C-alpha positions in Angstrom: 5.5 -67.1 -87.8 6.1 -70.8 -87.0 8.1 -70.0 -83.9 5.4 -67.4 -82.6 2.8 -70.2 -83.0 4.9 -72.7 -81.1 5.4 -70.1 -78.4 1.7 -69.5 -78.0 0.9 -73.2 -78.1 3.4 -74.2 -75.4 1.3 -73.5 -72.4 1.8 -76.2 -69.7 0.5 -73.9 -67.0 -2.9 -73.5 -68.9 -2.6 -69.7 -68.8 -5.4 -67.7 -70.4 -3.0 -65.0 -71.7 0.6 -65.1 -72.8 3.1 -62.3 -73.1 3.1 -60.6 -76.5 6.3 -61.2 -78.4 6.7 -57.7 -79.5 5.9 -54.9 -77.1 4.2 -55.0 -73.7 1.0 -56.8 -72.9 -0.8 -60.0 -73.4 -2.4 -62.2 -76.0 -5.3 -64.5 -75.4 -4.2 -68.1 -75.8 -6.9 -70.2 -74.3 -10.7 -70.0 -74.9 -11.2 -68.4 -71.3 -9.0 -65.5 -72.5 -10.9 -65.1 -75.7 -14.1 -65.1 -73.7 -12.7 -62.3 -71.4 -11.9 -60.2 -74.4 -15.2 -60.9 -76.1 -17.1 -59.9 -72.9 -15.0 -56.7 -72.7 -15.7 -55.7 -76.2 -19.4 -56.5 -75.8 -19.7 -54.3 -72.6 -17.8 -51.5 -74.2 -20.1 -51.6 -77.2 -23.1 -51.8 -74.9 -22.2 -48.7 -72.9 -21.2 -47.0 -76.0 -24.5 -47.5 -77.7 -26.4 -46.6 -74.6 -24.4 -43.4 -74.3 -25.2 -42.6 -77.9 -29.0 -43.2 -77.6 -29.3 -41.4 -74.3 -27.3 -38.4 -75.1 -26.1 -38.0 -71.7 -25.4 -34.6 -70.2 -21.7 -33.9 -69.6 -22.0 -35.3 -66.1 -24.1 -38.2 -67.2 -21.6 -39.1 -69.9 -18.8 -39.3 -67.4 -20.7 -41.6 -64.9 -22.6 -43.5 -67.6 -19.7 -44.1 -70.0 -16.3 -43.1 -68.7 -16.5 -44.6 -65.3 -17.7 -48.0 -66.6 -15.1 -48.0 -69.3 -12.4 -47.4 -66.7 -13.7 -50.1 -64.4 -14.1 -52.7 -67.1 -10.6 -52.0 -68.6 -9.2 -52.3 -64.9 -11.0 -55.6 -64.5 -9.6 -57.0 -67.8 -6.1 -56.0 -66.8 -6.5 -57.7 -63.3 -7.8 -60.9 -65.0 -4.9 -60.8 -67.4 -2.4 -60.3 -64.6 -4.0 -63.1 -62.6 -4.4 -65.6 -65.5 -1.4 -64.7 -67.6 2.3 -64.5 -67.7 4.0 -61.6 -66.0 4.0 -58.8 -68.4 7.1 -57.1 -69.6 8.6 -55.3 -72.6 10.2 -57.7 -75.0 11.2 -57.5 -78.7 11.0 -60.9 -80.3 11.8 -64.4 -78.9 15.4 -65.0 -77.7 17.0 -68.2 -78.3 16.0 -69.8 -75.0 12.5 -69.0 -75.8 12.6 -71.1 -79.1 13.4 -74.1 -77.0 10.9 -74.0 -74.4 8.3 -71.3 -75.5 8.7 -69.2 -72.5 10.9 -66.4 -71.3 11.8 -65.8 -67.7 
């Protein structure tokens, strides 16, 4: 766990997101990344509650919930790509990662 925390804290480029140590994807490491995740969750919650209260028709549910969900998810992925490390599949930190906290 200590190596993982060191990897996340070693952020000289001030990236908002760093690569996950296990699997594919990102982890927020700066306040901007956490705000991005928070806004995404808040927006998804908002459209979910709105869809539940309105009881959309089948077409209305698609346009009122699914399309905004897809757009918000795509926007979050784009932000993570632009403000984070290049994603790739990895399974743990290699020896070189322990020394500098990064994997190329």
